[in-house]
PDB file with SEQRES, HELIX, SHEET and CRYST1 records, atoms N, CA, C and O in Angstrom:
SEQRES   1 A   63  MET VAL GLY ALA ALA VAL GLY TYR VAL LEU GLY ALA ARG          
SEQRES   2 A   63  ALA GLY ARG GLU ARG TYR GLU GLN LEU ALA SER THR TYR          
SEQRES   3 A   63  ARG ARG VAL ALA ASP HIS PRO ALA VAL GLN THR ALA ALA          
SEQRES   4 A   63  GLY ILE ALA LYS ALA LYS VAL VAL ASP ALA ALA SER THR          
SEQRES   5 A   63  ALA THR GLY PHE ARG ARG GLU PRO GLY GLY ARG                  
HELIX    1 AA1 VAL A    2  ALA A   30  1                                  29    
HELIX    2 AA2 PRO A   33  THR A   54  1                                  22    
CRYST1    1.000    1.000    1.000  90.00  90.00  90.00 P 1           1          
ATOM      1  N   MET A   1       9.117  38.514   1.675  1.00  0.00           N  
ATOM      2  CA  MET A   1       7.970  37.838   2.242  1.00  0.00           C  
ATOM      3  C   MET A   1       7.059  37.345   1.136  1.00  0.00           C  
ATOM      4  O   MET A   1       6.621  36.195   1.156  1.00  0.00           O  
ATOM      5  N   VAL A   2       6.771  38.208   0.169  1.00  0.00           N  
ATOM      6  CA  VAL A   2       5.904  37.815  -0.962  1.00  0.00           C  
ATOM      7  C   VAL A   2       6.539  36.653  -1.748  1.00  0.00           C  
ATOM      8  O   VAL A   2       5.854  35.714  -2.154  1.00  0.00           O  
ATOM      9  N   GLY A   3       7.842  36.741  -1.950  1.00  0.00           N  
ATOM     10  CA  GLY A   3       8.557  35.685  -2.678  1.00  0.00           C  
ATOM     11  C   GLY A   3       8.441  34.361  -1.954  1.00  0.00           C  
ATOM     12  O   GLY A   3       8.261  33.322  -2.588  1.00  0.00           O  
ATOM     13  N   ALA A   4       8.540  34.384  -0.635  1.00  0.00           N  
ATOM     14  CA  ALA A   4       8.421  33.157   0.131  1.00  0.00           C  
ATOM     15  C   ALA A   4       7.029  32.570   0.039  1.00  0.00           C  
ATOM     16  O   ALA A   4       6.860  31.354  -0.053  1.00  0.00           O  
ATOM     17  N   ALA A   5       6.014  33.456   0.066  1.00  0.00           N  
ATOM     18  CA  ALA A   5       4.626  33.011  -0.039  1.00  0.00           C  
ATOM     19  C   ALA A   5       4.376  32.374  -1.405  1.00  0.00           C  
ATOM     20  O   ALA A   5       3.769  31.307  -1.498  1.00  0.00           O  
ATOM     21  N   VAL A   6       4.851  33.041  -2.471  1.00  0.00           N  
ATOM     22  CA  VAL A   6       4.692  32.486  -3.819  1.00  0.00           C  
ATOM     23  C   VAL A   6       5.416  31.159  -3.942  1.00  0.00           C  
ATOM     24  O   VAL A   6       4.877  30.209  -4.510  1.00  0.00           O  
ATOM     25  N   GLY A   7       6.634  31.080  -3.416  1.00  0.00           N  
ATOM     26  CA  GLY A   7       7.379  29.831  -3.471  1.00  0.00           C  
ATOM     27  C   GLY A   7       6.670  28.704  -2.722  1.00  0.00           C  
ATOM     28  O   GLY A   7       6.655  27.560  -3.177  1.00  0.00           O  
ATOM     29  N   TYR A   8       6.090  29.036  -1.581  1.00  0.00           N  
ATOM     30  CA  TYR A   8       5.365  28.049  -0.783  1.00  0.00           C  
ATOM     31  C   TYR A   8       4.148  27.528  -1.575  1.00  0.00           C  
ATOM     32  O   TYR A   8       3.923  26.319  -1.640  1.00  0.00           O  
ATOM     33  N   VAL A   9       3.376  28.431  -2.166  1.00  0.00           N  
ATOM     34  CA  VAL A   9       2.181  28.038  -2.925  1.00  0.00           C  
ATOM     35  C   VAL A   9       2.553  27.169  -4.095  1.00  0.00           C  
ATOM     36  O   VAL A   9       1.936  26.127  -4.320  1.00  0.00           O  
ATOM     37  N   LEU A  10       3.566  27.585  -4.854  1.00  0.00           N  
ATOM     38  CA  LEU A  10       3.982  26.801  -6.024  1.00  0.00           C  
ATOM     39  C   LEU A  10       4.552  25.457  -5.590  1.00  0.00           C  
ATOM     40  O   LEU A  10       4.265  24.442  -6.224  1.00  0.00           O  
ATOM     41  N   GLY A  11       5.329  25.423  -4.558  1.00  0.00           N  
ATOM     42  CA  GLY A  11       5.879  24.161  -4.027  1.00  0.00           C  
ATOM     43  C   GLY A  11       4.798  23.225  -3.543  1.00  0.00           C  
ATOM     44  O   GLY A  11       4.843  22.019  -3.787  1.00  0.00           O  
ATOM     45  N   ALA A  12       3.818  23.795  -2.848  1.00  0.00           N  
ATOM     46  CA  ALA A  12       2.717  22.977  -2.358  1.00  0.00           C  
ATOM     47  C   ALA A  12       1.903  22.398  -3.476  1.00  0.00           C  
ATOM     48  O   ALA A  12       1.482  21.243  -3.415  1.00  0.00           O  
ATOM     49  N   ARG A  13       1.677  23.195  -4.504  1.00  0.00           N  
ATOM     50  CA  ARG A  13       0.909  22.708  -5.665  1.00  0.00           C  
ATOM     51  C   ARG A  13       1.677  21.607  -6.359  1.00  0.00           C  
ATOM     52  O   ARG A  13       1.096  20.576  -6.699  1.00  0.00           O  
ATOM     53  N   ALA A  14       2.981  21.796  -6.582  1.00  0.00           N  
ATOM     54  CA  ALA A  14       3.794  20.751  -7.228  1.00  0.00           C  
ATOM     55  C   ALA A  14       3.846  19.522  -6.363  1.00  0.00           C  
ATOM     56  O   ALA A  14       3.836  18.403  -6.877  1.00  0.00           O  
ATOM     57  N   GLY A  15       3.903  19.706  -5.041  1.00  0.00           N  
ATOM     58  CA  GLY A  15       3.928  18.557  -4.152  1.00  0.00           C  
ATOM     59  C   GLY A  15       2.632  17.792  -4.193  1.00  0.00           C  
ATOM     60  O   GLY A  15       2.640  16.562  -4.144  1.00  0.00           O  
ATOM     61  N   ARG A  16       1.514  18.492  -4.283  1.00  0.00           N  
ATOM     62  CA  ARG A  16       0.206  17.832  -4.347  1.00  0.00           C  
ATOM     63  C   ARG A  16       0.038  17.085  -5.653  1.00  0.00           C  
ATOM     64  O   ARG A  16      -0.483  15.970  -5.663  1.00  0.00           O  
ATOM     65  N   GLU A  17       0.468  17.674  -6.746  1.00  0.00           N  
ATOM     66  CA  GLU A  17       0.373  17.028  -8.035  1.00  0.00           C  
ATOM     67  C   GLU A  17       1.205  15.749  -8.047  1.00  0.00           C  
ATOM     68  O   GLU A  17       0.760  14.720  -8.553  1.00  0.00           O  
ATOM     69  N   ARG A  18       2.409  15.815  -7.490  1.00  0.00           N  
ATOM     70  CA  ARG A  18       3.282  14.632  -7.433  1.00  0.00           C  
ATOM     71  C   ARG A  18       2.676  13.568  -6.542  1.00  0.00           C  
ATOM     72  O   ARG A  18       2.729  12.380  -6.860  1.00  0.00           O  
ATOM     73  N   TYR A  19       2.092  13.994  -5.411  1.00  0.00           N  
ATOM     74  CA  TYR A  19       1.432  13.061  -4.505  1.00  0.00           C  
ATOM     75  C   TYR A  19       0.295  12.367  -5.241  1.00  0.00           C  
ATOM     76  O   TYR A  19       0.158  11.148  -5.143  1.00  0.00           O  
ATOM     77  N   GLU A  20      -0.512  13.103  -5.963  1.00  0.00           N  
ATOM     78  CA  GLU A  20      -1.643  12.508  -6.716  1.00  0.00           C  
ATOM     79  C   GLU A  20      -1.134  11.519  -7.745  1.00  0.00           C  
ATOM     80  O   GLU A  20      -1.730  10.461  -7.946  1.00  0.00           O  
ATOM     81  N   GLN A  21      -0.025  11.865  -8.400  1.00  0.00           N  
ATOM     82  CA  GLN A  21       0.539  10.990  -9.413  1.00  0.00           C  
ATOM     83  C   GLN A  21       1.014   9.683  -8.743  1.00  0.00           C  
ATOM     84  O   GLN A  21       0.741   8.595  -9.251  1.00  0.00           O  
ATOM     85  N   LEU A  22       1.714   9.789  -7.623  1.00  0.00           N  
ATOM     86  CA  LEU A  22       2.186   8.579  -6.956  1.00  0.00           C  
ATOM     87  C   LEU A  22       1.023   7.739  -6.406  1.00  0.00           C  
ATOM     88  O   LEU A  22       1.061   6.510  -6.468  1.00  0.00           O  
ATOM     89  N   ALA A  23      -0.006   8.402  -5.872  1.00  0.00           N  
ATOM     90  CA  ALA A  23      -1.156   7.681  -5.322  1.00  0.00           C  
ATOM     91  C   ALA A  23      -1.900   6.956  -6.452  1.00  0.00           C  
ATOM     92  O   ALA A  23      -2.349   5.823  -6.274  1.00  0.00           O  
ATOM     93  N   SER A  24      -2.025   7.596  -7.585  1.00  0.00           N  
ATOM     94  CA  SER A  24      -2.675   6.969  -8.730  1.00  0.00           C  
ATOM     95  C   SER A  24      -1.912   5.731  -9.204  1.00  0.00           C  
ATOM     96  O   SER A  24      -2.514   4.699  -9.499  1.00  0.00           O  
ATOM     97  N   THR A  25      -0.591   5.840  -9.273  1.00  0.00           N  
ATOM     98  CA  THR A  25       0.244   4.706  -9.676  1.00  0.00           C  
ATOM     99  C   THR A  25       0.115   3.577  -8.662  1.00  0.00           C  
ATOM    100  O   THR A  25      -0.011   2.414  -9.047  1.00  0.00           O  
ATOM    101  N   TYR A  26       0.145   3.905  -7.366  1.00  0.00           N  
ATOM    102  CA  TYR A  26      -0.001   2.905  -6.320  1.00  0.00           C  
ATOM    103  C   TYR A  26      -1.329   2.161  -6.459  1.00  0.00           C  
ATOM    104  O   TYR A  26      -1.366   0.932  -6.394  1.00  0.00           O  
ATOM    105  N   ARG A  27      -2.414   2.907  -6.650  1.00  0.00           N  
ATOM    106  CA  ARG A  27      -3.721   2.248  -6.763  1.00  0.00           C  
ATOM    107  C   ARG A  27      -3.790   1.341  -7.989  1.00  0.00           C  
ATOM    108  O   ARG A  27      -4.362   0.253  -7.932  1.00  0.00           O  
ATOM    109  N   ARG A  28      -3.202   1.797  -9.101  1.00  0.00           N  
ATOM    110  CA  ARG A  28      -3.228   0.989 -10.305  1.00  0.00           C  
ATOM    111  C   ARG A  28      -2.443  -0.321 -10.094  1.00  0.00           C  
ATOM    112  O   ARG A  28      -2.883  -1.378 -10.546  1.00  0.00           O  
ATOM    113  N   VAL A  29      -1.298  -0.258  -9.419  1.00  0.00           N  
ATOM    114  CA  VAL A  29      -0.489  -1.444  -9.195  1.00  0.00           C  
ATOM    115  C   VAL A  29      -1.187  -2.334  -8.164  1.00  0.00           C  
ATOM    116  O   VAL A  29      -1.272  -3.547  -8.356  1.00  0.00           O  
ATOM    117  N   ALA A  30      -1.685  -1.746  -7.075  1.00  0.00           N  
ATOM    118  CA  ALA A  30      -2.307  -2.542  -6.010  1.00  0.00           C  
ATOM    119  C   ALA A  30      -3.568  -3.264  -6.487  1.00  0.00           C  
ATOM    120  O   ALA A  30      -3.917  -4.320  -5.959  1.00  0.00           O  
ATOM    121  N   ASP A  31      -4.242  -2.704  -7.471  1.00  0.00           N  
ATOM    122  CA  ASP A  31      -5.479  -3.332  -7.969  1.00  0.00           C  
ATOM    123  C   ASP A  31      -5.198  -4.370  -9.063  1.00  0.00           C  
ATOM    124  O   ASP A  31      -6.118  -5.050  -9.517  1.00  0.00           O  
ATOM    125  N   HIS A  32      -3.966  -4.495  -9.478  1.00  0.00           N  
ATOM    126  CA  HIS A  32      -3.638  -5.422 -10.567  1.00  0.00           C  
ATOM    127  C   HIS A  32      -3.849  -6.866 -10.062  1.00  0.00           C  
ATOM    128  O   HIS A  32      -3.430  -7.190  -8.951  1.00  0.00           O  
ATOM    129  N   PRO A  33      -4.492  -7.736 -10.867  1.00  0.00           N  
ATOM    130  CA  PRO A  33      -4.764  -9.103 -10.432  1.00  0.00           C  
ATOM    131  C   PRO A  33      -3.517  -9.890 -10.013  1.00  0.00           C  
ATOM    132  O   PRO A  33      -3.584 -10.670  -9.063  1.00  0.00           O  
ATOM    133  N   ALA A  34      -2.410  -9.710 -10.679  1.00  0.00           N  
ATOM    134  CA  ALA A  34      -1.188 -10.447 -10.279  1.00  0.00           C  
ATOM    135  C   ALA A  34      -0.704 -10.012  -8.924  1.00  0.00           C  
ATOM    136  O   ALA A  34      -0.220 -10.830  -8.141  1.00  0.00           O  
ATOM    137  N   VAL A  35      -0.828  -8.733  -8.635  1.00  0.00           N  
ATOM    138  CA  VAL A  35      -0.405  -8.237  -7.277  1.00  0.00           C  
ATOM    139  C   VAL A  35      -1.370  -8.777  -6.231  1.00  0.00           C  
ATOM    140  O   VAL A  35      -0.939  -9.161  -5.143  1.00  0.00           O  
ATOM    141  N   GLN A  36      -2.666  -8.816  -6.534  1.00  0.00           N  
ATOM    142  CA  GLN A  36      -3.626  -9.341  -5.577  1.00  0.00           C  
ATOM    143  C   GLN A  36      -3.357 -10.829  -5.311  1.00  0.00           C  
ATOM    144  O   GLN A  36      -3.456 -11.268  -4.165  1.00  0.00           O  
ATOM    145  N   THR A  37      -3.027 -11.595  -6.321  1.00  0.00           N  
ATOM    146  CA  THR A  37      -2.705 -13.002  -6.168  1.00  0.00           C  
ATOM    147  C   THR A  37      -1.465 -13.177  -5.278  1.00  0.00           C  
ATOM    148  O   THR A  37      -1.459 -13.976  -4.342  1.00  0.00           O  
ATOM    149  N   ALA A  38      -0.430 -12.413  -5.594  1.00  0.00           N  
ATOM    150  CA  ALA A  38       0.798 -12.533  -4.814  1.00  0.00           C  
ATOM    151  C   ALA A  38       0.568 -12.135  -3.364  1.00  0.00           C  
ATOM    152  O   ALA A  38       1.133 -12.750  -2.459  1.00  0.00           O  
ATOM    153  N   ALA A  39      -0.257 -11.112  -3.129  1.00  0.00           N  
ATOM    154  CA  ALA A  39      -0.567 -10.670  -1.762  1.00  0.00           C  
ATOM    155  C   ALA A  39      -1.318 -11.763  -1.011  1.00  0.00           C  
ATOM    156  O   ALA A  39      -1.063 -11.992   0.172  1.00  0.00           O  
ATOM    157  N   GLY A  40      -2.231 -12.431  -1.682  1.00  0.00           N  
ATOM    158  CA  GLY A  40      -2.975 -13.514  -1.067  1.00  0.00           C  
ATOM    159  C   GLY A  40      -2.056 -14.666  -0.676  1.00  0.00           C  
ATOM    160  O   GLY A  40      -2.177 -15.232   0.410  1.00  0.00           O  
ATOM    161  N   ILE A  41      -1.154 -14.998  -1.559  1.00  0.00           N  
ATOM    162  CA  ILE A  41      -0.196 -16.112  -1.267  1.00  0.00           C  
ATOM    163  C   ILE A  41       0.699 -15.714  -0.098  1.00  0.00           C  
ATOM    164  O   ILE A  41       0.939 -16.514   0.806  1.00  0.00           O  
ATOM    165  N   ALA A  42       1.188 -14.491  -0.116  1.00  0.00           N  
ATOM    166  CA  ALA A  42       2.066 -14.037   0.990  1.00  0.00           C  
ATOM    167  C   ALA A  42       1.303 -14.033   2.301  1.00  0.00           C  
ATOM    168  O   ALA A  42       1.847 -14.456   3.321  1.00  0.00           O  
ATOM    169  N   LYS A  43       0.072 -13.574   2.307  1.00  0.00           N  
ATOM    170  CA  LYS A  43      -0.716 -13.564   3.538  1.00  0.00           C  
ATOM    171  C   LYS A  43      -0.911 -14.994   4.059  1.00  0.00           C  
ATOM    172  O   LYS A  43      -0.765 -15.243   5.256  1.00  0.00           O  
ATOM    173  N   ALA A  44      -1.236 -15.924   3.170  1.00  0.00           N  
ATOM    174  CA  ALA A  44      -1.442 -17.304   3.568  1.00  0.00           C  
ATOM    175  C   ALA A  44      -0.175 -17.880   4.177  1.00  0.00           C  
ATOM    176  O   ALA A  44      -0.243 -18.604   5.171  1.00  0.00           O  
ATOM    177  N   LYS A  45       0.981 -17.571   3.600  1.00  0.00           N  
ATOM    178  CA  LYS A  45       2.244 -18.064   4.150  1.00  0.00           C  
ATOM    179  C   LYS A  45       2.545 -17.497   5.526  1.00  0.00           C  
ATOM    180  O   LYS A  45       3.049 -18.204   6.399  1.00  0.00           O  
ATOM    181  N   VAL A  46       2.234 -16.216   5.720  1.00  0.00           N  
ATOM    182  CA  VAL A  46       2.473 -15.575   7.003  1.00  0.00           C  
ATOM    183  C   VAL A  46       1.571 -16.209   8.069  1.00  0.00           C  
ATOM    184  O   VAL A  46       2.016 -16.518   9.175  1.00  0.00           O  
ATOM    185  N   VAL A  47       0.299 -16.395   7.712  1.00  0.00           N  
ATOM    186  CA  VAL A  47      -0.655 -17.009   8.634  1.00  0.00           C  
ATOM    187  C   VAL A  47      -0.195 -18.438   8.991  1.00  0.00           C  
ATOM    188  O   VAL A  47      -0.245 -18.846  10.151  1.00  0.00           O  
ATOM    189  N   ASP A  48       0.239 -19.161   8.000  1.00  0.00           N  
ATOM    190  CA  ASP A  48       0.711 -20.521   8.232  1.00  0.00           C  
ATOM    191  C   ASP A  48       1.943 -20.545   9.133  1.00  0.00           C  
ATOM    192  O   ASP A  48       2.025 -21.355  10.057  1.00  0.00           O  
ATOM    193  N   ALA A  49       2.902 -19.656   8.863  1.00  0.00           N  
ATOM    194  CA  ALA A  49       4.110 -19.589   9.677  1.00  0.00           C  
ATOM    195  C   ALA A  49       3.757 -19.197  11.100  1.00  0.00           C  
ATOM    196  O   ALA A  49       4.312 -19.762  12.042  1.00  0.00           O  
ATOM    197  N   ALA A  50       2.869 -18.264  11.282  1.00  0.00           N  
ATOM    198  CA  ALA A  50       2.450 -17.825  12.616  1.00  0.00           C  
ATOM    199  C   ALA A  50       1.751 -18.971  13.337  1.00  0.00           C  
ATOM    200  O   ALA A  50       1.977 -19.207  14.524  1.00  0.00           O  
ATOM    201  N   SER A  51       0.914 -19.664  12.614  1.00  0.00           N  
ATOM    202  CA  SER A  51       0.206 -20.792  13.218  1.00  0.00           C  
ATOM    203  C   SER A  51       1.164 -21.893  13.671  1.00  0.00           C  
ATOM    204  O   SER A  51       1.000 -22.483  14.739  1.00  0.00           O  
ATOM    205  N   THR A  52       2.152 -22.147  12.845  1.00  0.00           N  
ATOM    206  CA  THR A  52       3.151 -23.169  13.159  1.00  0.00           C  
ATOM    207  C   THR A  52       3.952 -22.746  14.373  1.00  0.00           C  
ATOM    208  O   THR A  52       4.236 -23.553  15.258  1.00  0.00           O  
ATOM    209  N   ALA A  53       4.313 -21.472  14.408  1.00  0.00           N  
ATOM    210  CA  ALA A  53       5.169 -20.983  15.517  1.00  0.00           C  
ATOM    211  C   ALA A  53       4.410 -20.997  16.845  1.00  0.00           C  
ATOM    212  O   ALA A  53       5.003 -21.234  17.897  1.00  0.00           O  
ATOM    213  N   THR A  54       3.104 -20.745  16.797  1.00  0.00           N  
ATOM    214  CA  THR A  54       2.319 -20.699  18.041  1.00  0.00           C  
ATOM    215  C   THR A  54       1.626 -22.008  18.363  1.00  0.00           C  
ATOM    216  O   THR A  54       1.075 -22.166  19.452  1.00  0.00           O  
ATOM    217  N   GLY A  55       1.646 -22.963  17.415  1.00  0.00           N  
ATOM    218  CA  GLY A  55       0.965 -24.200  17.617  1.00  0.00           C  
ATOM    219  C   GLY A  55      -0.533 -24.126  17.393  1.00  0.00           C  
ATOM    220  O   GLY A  55      -1.257 -25.080  17.678  1.00  0.00           O  
ATOM    221  N   PHE A  56      -0.997 -23.003  16.885  1.00  0.00           N  
ATOM    222  CA  PHE A  56      -2.424 -22.753  16.639  1.00  0.00           C  
ATOM    223  C   PHE A  56      -2.732 -22.997  15.155  1.00  0.00           C  
ATOM    224  O   PHE A  56      -2.018 -22.495  14.287  1.00  0.00           O  
ATOM    225  N   ARG A  57      -3.739 -23.729  14.874  1.00  0.00           N  
ATOM    226  CA  ARG A  57      -4.144 -23.971  13.489  1.00  0.00           C  
ATOM    227  C   ARG A  57      -5.524 -23.432  13.272  1.00  0.00           C  
ATOM    228  O   ARG A  57      -6.418 -23.660  14.087  1.00  0.00           O  
ATOM    229  N   ARG A  58      -5.714 -22.726  12.195  1.00  0.00           N  
ATOM    230  CA  ARG A  58      -7.030 -22.165  11.841  1.00  0.00           C  
ATOM    231  C   ARG A  58      -7.855 -23.267  11.139  1.00  0.00           C  
ATOM    232  O   ARG A  58      -7.319 -24.184  10.516  1.00  0.00           O  
ATOM    233  N   GLU A  59      -9.112 -23.134  11.268  1.00  0.00           N  
ATOM    234  CA  GLU A  59     -10.026 -24.011  10.551  1.00  0.00           C  
ATOM    235  C   GLU A  59     -10.026 -23.576   9.090  1.00  0.00           C  
ATOM    236  O   GLU A  59      -9.864 -22.386   8.820  1.00  0.00           O  
ATOM    237  N   PRO A  60     -10.202 -24.501   8.125  1.00  0.00           N  
ATOM    238  CA  PRO A  60     -10.269 -24.109   6.726  1.00  0.00           C  
ATOM    239  C   PRO A  60     -11.384 -23.097   6.524  1.00  0.00           C  
ATOM    240  O   PRO A  60     -12.492 -23.258   7.034  1.00  0.00           O  
ATOM    241  N   GLY A  61     -11.078 -22.083   5.792  1.00  0.00           N  
ATOM    242  CA  GLY A  61     -12.062 -21.050   5.497  1.00  0.00           C  
ATOM    243  C   GLY A  61     -12.189 -19.987   6.613  1.00  0.00           C  
ATOM    244  O   GLY A  61     -12.939 -19.022   6.466  1.00  0.00           O  
ATOM    245  N   GLY A  62     -11.469 -20.167   7.700  1.00  0.00           N  
ATOM    246  CA  GLY A  62     -11.523 -19.201   8.824  1.00  0.00           C  
ATOM    247  C   GLY A  62     -10.713 -17.971   8.544  1.00  0.00           C  
ATOM    248  O   GLY A  62      -9.902 -17.941   7.618  1.00  0.00           O  
ATOM    249  N   ARG A  63     -10.931 -16.953   9.345  1.00  0.00           N  
ATOM    250  CA  ARG A  63     -10.173 -15.705   9.137  1.00  0.00           C  
ATOM    251  C   ARG A  63      -9.156 -15.534  10.228  1.00  0.00           C  
ATOM    252  O   ARG A  63      -8.418 -14.550  10.235  1.00  0.00           O  
TER     253      ARG A  63                                                      
END                                                                             
């Protein structure tokens, strides 16, 4: 029982450290200007494709 508890605590700690490492990497990549530019372009293309498919056009500068 004690061994299982120690294993759980150590595993949880290692899991949390790995999670923090992955989250930090994700934030660094997501905040990169090139990624932001690509995301903006992709969003615009999706909105345009959806507008074309539904026949609805947004006004310039609209959300």
